[in-house]
Every structure is written in C-alpha cells, then in structure tokens.
PDB file of N, H, CA, C and O in Angstrom:
ATOM      1  N   MET A   1     -69.275  15.008 -28.399  1.00  0.00           N
ATOM      2  CA  MET A   1     -69.150  14.996 -26.954  1.00  0.00           C
ATOM      3  C   MET A   1     -69.930  13.802 -26.409  1.00  0.00           C
ATOM      4  O   MET A   1     -71.045  13.517 -26.847  1.00  0.00           O
ATOM      5  N   ILE A   2     -69.334  13.125 -25.464  1.00  0.00           N
ATOM      6  H   ILE A   2     -68.429  13.357 -25.109  1.00  0.00           H
ATOM      7  CA  ILE A   2     -69.983  11.999 -24.807  1.00  0.00           C
ATOM      8  C   ILE A   2     -70.194  12.361 -23.338  1.00  0.00           C
ATOM      9  O   ILE A   2     -69.258  12.743 -22.636  1.00  0.00           O
ATOM     10  N   ILE A   3     -71.428  12.233 -22.893  1.00  0.00           N
ATOM     11  H   ILE A   3     -72.189  11.923 -23.462  1.00  0.00           H
ATOM     12  CA  ILE A   3     -71.734  12.442 -21.472  1.00  0.00           C
ATOM     13  C   ILE A   3     -71.837  11.064 -20.853  1.00  0.00           C
ATOM     14  O   ILE A   3     -72.651  10.241 -21.272  1.00  0.00           O
ATOM     15  N   ARG A   4     -71.017  10.821 -19.865  1.00  0.00           N
ATOM     16  H   ARG A   4     -70.355  11.489 -19.525  1.00  0.00           H
ATOM     17  CA  ARG A   4     -70.989   9.500 -19.225  1.00  0.00           C
ATOM     18  C   ARG A   4     -71.815   9.425 -17.963  1.00  0.00           C
ATOM     19  O   ARG A   4     -72.235   8.343 -17.553  1.00  0.00           O
ATOM     20  N   ALA A   5     -72.055  10.578 -17.339  1.00  0.00           N
ATOM     21  H   ALA A   5     -71.714  11.457 -17.672  1.00  0.00           H
ATOM     22  CA  ALA A   5     -72.814  10.561 -16.090  1.00  0.00           C
ATOM     23  C   ALA A   5     -73.473  11.917 -15.866  1.00  0.00           C
ATOM     24  O   ALA A   5     -72.997  12.950 -16.337  1.00  0.00           O
ATOM     25  N   VAL A   6     -74.561  11.880 -15.147  1.00  0.00           N
ATOM     26  H   VAL A   6     -74.948  11.041 -14.765  1.00  0.00           H
ATOM     27  CA  VAL A   6     -75.274  13.089 -14.743  1.00  0.00           C
ATOM     28  C   VAL A   6     -75.549  12.947 -13.259  1.00  0.00           C
ATOM     29  O   VAL A   6     -75.962  11.885 -12.793  1.00  0.00           O
ATOM     30  N   THR A   7     -75.319  14.020 -12.522  1.00  0.00           N
ATOM     31  H   THR A   7     -74.983  14.882 -12.901  1.00  0.00           H
ATOM     32  CA  THR A   7     -75.577  14.001 -11.086  1.00  0.00           C
ATOM     33  C   THR A   7     -76.761  14.899 -10.781  1.00  0.00           C
ATOM     34  O   THR A   7     -76.814  16.044 -11.229  1.00  0.00           O
ATOM     35  N   LEU A   8     -77.702  14.380 -10.025  1.00  0.00           N
ATOM     36  H   LEU A   8     -77.659  13.450  -9.662  1.00  0.00           H
ATOM     37  CA  LEU A   8     -78.868  15.140  -9.602  1.00  0.00           C
ATOM     38  C   LEU A   8     -78.765  15.336  -8.093  1.00  0.00           C
ATOM     39  O   LEU A   8     -78.737  14.368  -7.334  1.00  0.00           O
ATOM     40  N   PHE A   9     -78.708  16.581  -7.670  1.00  0.00           N
ATOM     41  H   PHE A   9     -78.730  17.368  -8.287  1.00  0.00           H
ATOM     42  CA  PHE A   9     -78.705  16.877  -6.241  1.00  0.00           C
ATOM     43  C   PHE A   9     -80.147  17.083  -5.818  1.00  0.00           C
ATOM     44  O   PHE A   9     -80.843  17.951  -6.346  1.00  0.00           O
ATOM     45  N   TYR A  10     -80.586  16.285  -4.871  1.00  0.00           N
ATOM     46  H   TYR A  10     -80.020  15.581  -4.442  1.00  0.00           H
ATOM     47  CA  TYR A  10     -81.974  16.330  -4.422  1.00  0.00           C
ATOM     48  C   TYR A  10     -81.997  16.442  -2.901  1.00  0.00           C
ATOM     49  O   TYR A  10     -81.357  15.649  -2.211  1.00  0.00           O
ATOM     50  N   PRO A  11     -82.735  17.429  -2.373  1.00  0.00           N
ATOM     51  CA  PRO A  11     -82.762  17.601  -0.917  1.00  0.00           C
ATOM     52  C   PRO A  11     -83.509  16.471  -0.213  1.00  0.00           C
ATOM     53  O   PRO A  11     -84.575  16.038  -0.650  1.00  0.00           O
ATOM     54  N   VAL A  12     -82.932  16.014   0.871  1.00  0.00           N
ATOM     55  H   VAL A  12     -82.066  16.365   1.227  1.00  0.00           H
ATOM     56  CA  VAL A  12     -83.556  14.967   1.693  1.00  0.00           C
ATOM     57  C   VAL A  12     -83.947  15.612   3.015  1.00  0.00           C
ATOM     58  O   VAL A  12     -83.111  16.202   3.699  1.00  0.00           O
ATOM     59  N   GLU A  13     -85.219  15.496   3.368  1.00  0.00           N
ATOM     60  H   GLU A  13     -85.898  15.017   2.812  1.00  0.00           H
ATOM     61  CA  GLU A  13     -85.710  16.097   4.601  1.00  0.00           C
ATOM     62  C   GLU A  13     -85.927  15.022   5.658  1.00  0.00           C
ATOM     63  O   GLU A  13     -86.660  14.058   5.437  1.00  0.00           O
ATOM     64  N   ASN A  14     -85.290  15.194   6.793  1.00  0.00           N
ATOM     65  H   ASN A  14     -84.694  15.977   6.973  1.00  0.00           H
ATOM     66  CA  ASN A  14     -85.425  14.251   7.913  1.00  0.00           C
ATOM     67  C   ASN A  14     -85.075  12.821   7.504  1.00  0.00           C
ATOM     68  O   ASN A  14     -85.678  11.866   7.991  1.00  0.00           O
ATOM     69  N   GLY A  15     -84.113  12.682   6.621  1.00  0.00           N
ATOM     70  H   GLY A  15     -83.622  13.458   6.226  1.00  0.00           H
ATOM     71  CA  GLY A  15     -83.675  11.365   6.204  1.00  0.00           C
ATOM     72  C   GLY A  15     -84.648  10.641   5.287  1.00  0.00           C
ATOM     73  O   GLY A  15     -84.507   9.439   5.061  1.00  0.00           O
ATOM     74  N   ARG A  16     -85.630  11.354   4.759  1.00  0.00           N
ATOM     75  H   ARG A  16     -85.745  12.331   4.943  1.00  0.00           H
ATOM     76  CA  ARG A  16     -86.636  10.725   3.895  1.00  0.00           C
ATOM     77  C   ARG A  16     -86.693  11.431   2.546  1.00  0.00           C
ATOM     78  O   ARG A  16     -86.507  12.644   2.450  1.00  0.00           O
ATOM     79  N   VAL A  17     -86.951  10.655   1.527  1.00  0.00           N
ATOM     80  H   VAL A  17     -87.103   9.670   1.605  1.00  0.00           H
ATOM     81  CA  VAL A  17     -87.077  11.177   0.170  1.00  0.00           C
ATOM     82  C   VAL A  17     -88.553  11.155  -0.220  1.00  0.00           C
ATOM     83  O   VAL A  17     -89.236  10.146  -0.045  1.00  0.00           O
ATOM     84  N   ASN A  18     -89.032  12.267  -0.744  1.00  0.00           N
ATOM     85  H   ASN A  18     -88.478  13.087  -0.886  1.00  0.00           H
ATOM     86  CA  ASN A  18     -90.392  12.320  -1.258  1.00  0.00           C
ATOM     87  C   ASN A  18     -90.369  11.708  -2.657  1.00  0.00           C
ATOM     88  O   ASN A  18     -89.883  12.329  -3.603  1.00  0.00           O
ATOM     89  N   ALA A  19     -90.890  10.504  -2.785  1.00  0.00           N
ATOM     90  H   ALA A  19     -91.285  10.000  -2.017  1.00  0.00           H
ATOM     91  CA  ALA A  19     -90.800   9.750  -4.041  1.00  0.00           C
ATOM     92  C   ALA A  19     -91.477  10.473  -5.198  1.00  0.00           C
ATOM     93  O   ALA A  19     -90.974  10.434  -6.321  1.00  0.00           O
ATOM     94  N   ASP A  20     -92.605  11.129  -4.952  1.00  0.00           N
ATOM     95  H   ASP A  20     -93.013  11.160  -4.039  1.00  0.00           H
ATOM     96  CA  ASP A  20     -93.312  11.827  -6.027  1.00  0.00           C
ATOM     97  C   ASP A  20     -92.500  13.008  -6.551  1.00  0.00           C
ATOM     98  O   ASP A  20     -92.403  13.220  -7.759  1.00  0.00           O
ATOM     99  N   GLU A  21     -91.920  13.772  -5.628  1.00  0.00           N
ATOM    100  H   GLU A  21     -91.999  13.599  -4.646  1.00  0.00           H
ATOM    101  CA  GLU A  21     -91.097  14.911  -6.052  1.00  0.00           C
ATOM    102  C   GLU A  21     -89.845  14.437  -6.782  1.00  0.00           C
ATOM    103  O   GLU A  21     -89.447  15.028  -7.786  1.00  0.00           O
ATOM    104  N   LEU A  22     -89.232  13.387  -6.287  1.00  0.00           N
ATOM    105  H   LEU A  22     -89.555  12.907  -5.471  1.00  0.00           H
ATOM    106  CA  LEU A  22     -88.041  12.845  -6.941  1.00  0.00           C
ATOM    107  C   LEU A  22     -88.389  12.353  -8.344  1.00  0.00           C
ATOM    108  O   LEU A  22     -87.638  12.589  -9.290  1.00  0.00           O
ATOM    109  N   ARG A  23     -89.502  11.686  -8.476  1.00  0.00           N
ATOM    110  H   ARG A  23     -90.112  11.494  -7.708  1.00  0.00           H
ATOM    111  CA  ARG A  23     -89.948  11.206  -9.792  1.00  0.00           C
ATOM    112  C   ARG A  23     -90.128  12.383 -10.754  1.00  0.00           C
ATOM    113  O   ARG A  23     -89.732  12.296 -11.916  1.00  0.00           O
ATOM    114  N   GLN A  24     -90.720  13.475 -10.284  1.00  0.00           N
ATOM    115  H   GLN A  24     -91.042  13.546  -9.340  1.00  0.00           H
ATOM    116  CA  GLN A  24     -90.915  14.661 -11.116  1.00  0.00           C
ATOM    117  C   GLN A  24     -89.574  15.239 -11.568  1.00  0.00           C
ATOM    118  O   GLN A  24     -89.420  15.632 -12.725  1.00  0.00           O
ATOM    119  N   GLU A  25     -88.617  15.287 -10.660  1.00  0.00           N
ATOM    120  H   GLU A  25     -88.743  14.967  -9.721  1.00  0.00           H
ATOM    121  CA  GLU A  25     -87.296  15.805 -11.009  1.00  0.00           C
ATOM    122  C   GLU A  25     -86.603  14.907 -12.032  1.00  0.00           C
ATOM    123  O   GLU A  25     -85.930  15.401 -12.936  1.00  0.00           O
ATOM    124  N   LEU A  26     -86.764  13.600 -11.895  1.00  0.00           N
ATOM    125  H   LEU A  26     -87.311  13.198 -11.161  1.00  0.00           H
ATOM    126  CA  LEU A  26     -86.164  12.670 -12.851  1.00  0.00           C
ATOM    127  C   LEU A  26     -86.804  12.799 -14.232  1.00  0.00           C
ATOM    128  O   LEU A  26     -86.120  12.671 -15.247  1.00  0.00           O
ATOM    129  N   VAL A  27     -88.108  13.052 -14.274  1.00  0.00           N
ATOM    130  H   VAL A  27     -88.664  13.156 -13.450  1.00  0.00           H
ATOM    131  CA  VAL A  27     -88.786  13.266 -15.557  1.00  0.00           C
ATOM    132  C   VAL A  27     -88.262  14.537 -16.207  1.00  0.00           C
ATOM    133  O   VAL A  27     -88.031  14.560 -17.415  1.00  0.00           O
ATOM    134  N   LYS A  28     -88.071  15.598 -15.420  1.00  0.00           N
ATOM    135  H   LYS A  28     -88.259  15.579 -14.438  1.00  0.00           H
ATOM    136  CA  LYS A  28     -87.511  16.848 -15.957  1.00  0.00           C
ATOM    137  C   LYS A  28     -86.112  16.606 -16.521  1.00  0.00           C
ATOM    138  O   LYS A  28     -85.775  17.090 -17.601  1.00  0.00           O
ATOM    139  N   LEU A  29     -85.316  15.863 -15.789  1.00  0.00           N
ATOM    140  H   LEU A  29     -85.590  15.470 -14.911  1.00  0.00           H
ATOM    141  CA  LEU A  29     -83.958  15.562 -16.237  1.00  0.00           C
ATOM    142  C   LEU A  29     -83.988  14.749 -17.526  1.00  0.00           C
ATOM    143  O   LEU A  29     -83.220  15.020 -18.449  1.00  0.00           O
ATOM    144  N   ARG A  30     -84.858  13.766 -17.591  1.00  0.00           N
ATOM    145  H   ARG A  30     -85.482  13.546 -16.841  1.00  0.00           H
ATOM    146  CA  ARG A  30     -84.989  12.963 -18.817  1.00  0.00           C
ATOM    147  C   ARG A  30     -85.376  13.846 -20.005  1.00  0.00           C
ATOM    148  O   ARG A  30     -84.867  13.658 -21.110  1.00  0.00           O
ATOM    149  N   ASN A  31     -86.271  14.802 -19.783  1.00  0.00           N
ATOM    150  H   ASN A  31     -86.685  14.955 -18.886  1.00  0.00           H
ATOM    151  CA  ASN A  31     -86.689  15.697 -20.855  1.00  0.00           C
ATOM    152  C   ASN A  31     -85.543  16.580 -21.330  1.00  0.00           C
ATOM    153  O   ASN A  31     -85.400  16.815 -22.530  1.00  0.00           O
ATOM    154  N   VAL A  32     -84.732  17.066 -20.411  1.00  0.00           N
ATOM    155  H   VAL A  32     -84.848  16.875 -19.437  1.00  0.00           H
ATOM    156  CA  VAL A  32     -83.589  17.888 -20.782  1.00  0.00           C
ATOM    157  C   VAL A  32     -82.602  17.060 -21.610  1.00  0.00           C
ATOM    158  O   VAL A  32     -82.095  17.525 -22.630  1.00  0.00           O
ATOM    159  N   VAL A  33     -82.341  15.853 -21.168  1.00  0.00           N
ATOM    160  H   VAL A  33     -82.754  15.476 -20.339  1.00  0.00           H
ATOM    161  CA  VAL A  33     -81.413  14.976 -21.908  1.00  0.00           C
ATOM    162  C   VAL A  33     -81.971  14.691 -23.299  1.00  0.00           C
ATOM    163  O   VAL A  33     -81.224  14.716 -24.277  1.00  0.00           O
ATOM    164  N   SER A  34     -83.255  14.424 -23.402  1.00  0.00           N
ATOM    165  H   SER A  34     -83.862  14.404 -22.607  1.00  0.00           H
ATOM    166  CA  SER A  34     -83.863  14.152 -24.707  1.00  0.00           C
ATOM    167  C   SER A  34     -83.781  15.361 -25.620  1.00  0.00           C
ATOM    168  O   SER A  34     -83.503  15.221 -26.811  1.00  0.00           O
ATOM    169  N   ASN A  35     -84.022  16.556 -25.070  1.00  0.00           N
ATOM    170  H   ASN A  35     -84.249  16.669 -24.103  1.00  0.00           H
ATOM    171  CA  ASN A  35     -83.952  17.776 -25.875  1.00  0.00           C
ATOM    172  C   ASN A  35     -82.549  18.026 -26.381  1.00  0.00           C
ATOM    173  O   ASN A  35     -82.365  18.370 -27.549  1.00  0.00           O
ATOM    174  N   VAL A  36     -81.555  17.857 -25.522  1.00  0.00           N
ATOM    175  H   VAL A  36     -81.704  17.577 -24.574  1.00  0.00           H
ATOM    176  CA  VAL A  36     -80.165  18.079 -25.931  1.00  0.00           C
ATOM    177  C   VAL A  36     -79.768  17.035 -26.969  1.00  0.00           C
ATOM    178  O   VAL A  36     -79.117  17.365 -27.960  1.00  0.00           O
ATOM    179  N   SER A  37     -80.144  15.810 -26.757  1.00  0.00           N
ATOM    180  H   SER A  37     -80.673  15.542 -25.952  1.00  0.00           H
ATOM    181  CA  SER A  37     -79.822  14.748 -27.680  1.00  0.00           C
ATOM    182  C   SER A  37     -80.480  14.995 -29.042  1.00  0.00           C
ATOM    183  O   SER A  37     -79.867  14.782 -30.088  1.00  0.00           O
ATOM    184  N   GLY A  38     -81.730  15.443 -29.010  1.00  0.00           N
ATOM    185  H   GLY A  38     -82.228  15.616 -28.160  1.00  0.00           H
ATOM    186  CA  GLY A  38     -82.458  15.714 -30.249  1.00  0.00           C
ATOM    187  C   GLY A  38     -81.829  16.845 -31.051  1.00  0.00           C
ATOM    188  O   GLY A  38     -81.779  16.789 -32.279  1.00  0.00           O
ATOM    189  N   ARG A  39     -81.352  17.865 -30.359  1.00  0.00           N
ATOM    190  H   ARG A  39     -81.392  17.911 -29.360  1.00  0.00           H
ATOM    191  CA  ARG A  39     -80.717  19.000 -31.042  1.00  0.00           C
ATOM    192  C   ARG A  39     -79.391  18.602 -31.664  1.00  0.00           C
ATOM    193  O   ARG A  39     -78.999  19.132 -32.703  1.00  0.00           O
ATOM    194  N   ARG A  40     -78.704  17.665 -31.024  1.00  0.00           N
ATOM    195  H   ARG A  40     -79.023  17.234 -30.179  1.00  0.00           H
ATOM    196  CA  ARG A  40     -77.402  17.223 -31.533  1.00  0.00           C
ATOM    197  C   ARG A  40     -77.541  16.134 -32.600  1.00  0.00           C
ATOM    198  O   ARG A  40     -76.578  15.810 -33.295  1.00  0.00           O
ATOM    199  N   GLY A  41     -78.745  15.575 -32.723  1.00  0.00           N
ATOM    200  H   GLY A  41     -79.527  15.838 -32.158  1.00  0.00           H
ATOM    201  CA  GLY A  41     -78.962  14.515 -33.698  1.00  0.00           C
ATOM    202  C   GLY A  41     -78.444  13.169 -33.265  1.00  0.00           C
ATOM    203  O   GLY A  41     -78.235  12.284 -34.095  1.00  0.00           O
ATOM    204  N   ASP A  42     -78.230  12.997 -31.944  1.00  0.00           N
ATOM    205  H   ASP A  42     -78.399  13.716 -31.270  1.00  0.00           H
ATOM    206  CA  ASP A  42     -77.718  11.732 -31.419  1.00  0.00           C
ATOM    207  C   ASP A  42     -78.831  10.761 -31.121  1.00  0.00           C
ATOM    208  O   ASP A  42     -78.573   9.645 -30.671  1.00  0.00           O
TER     209      ASP A  42
END
C-alpha cells in the first residue's frame, strides 16, 4: 500500500493558529507514520 497524502484537520480560533499546538500535533502525526512504517518494514 502506498500512502500519497495525509490530511490533518486542525481547529483555527479567531483566524489564528497556535503554532505550539500545531507543532505538537505534527509530531504526533509523524510518530504515527513512523510506527506504521516500522510495522510494515517500509
């Protein structure tokens, strides 16, 4: 299986993004991708 894209839905409050929270969510997403990749041996 090839994953070509991942979409992250992130809430924006008052038209502003909390950079620290977004960074944390991106780190979580990276960890999930790494775990799935590691289990598949890719």
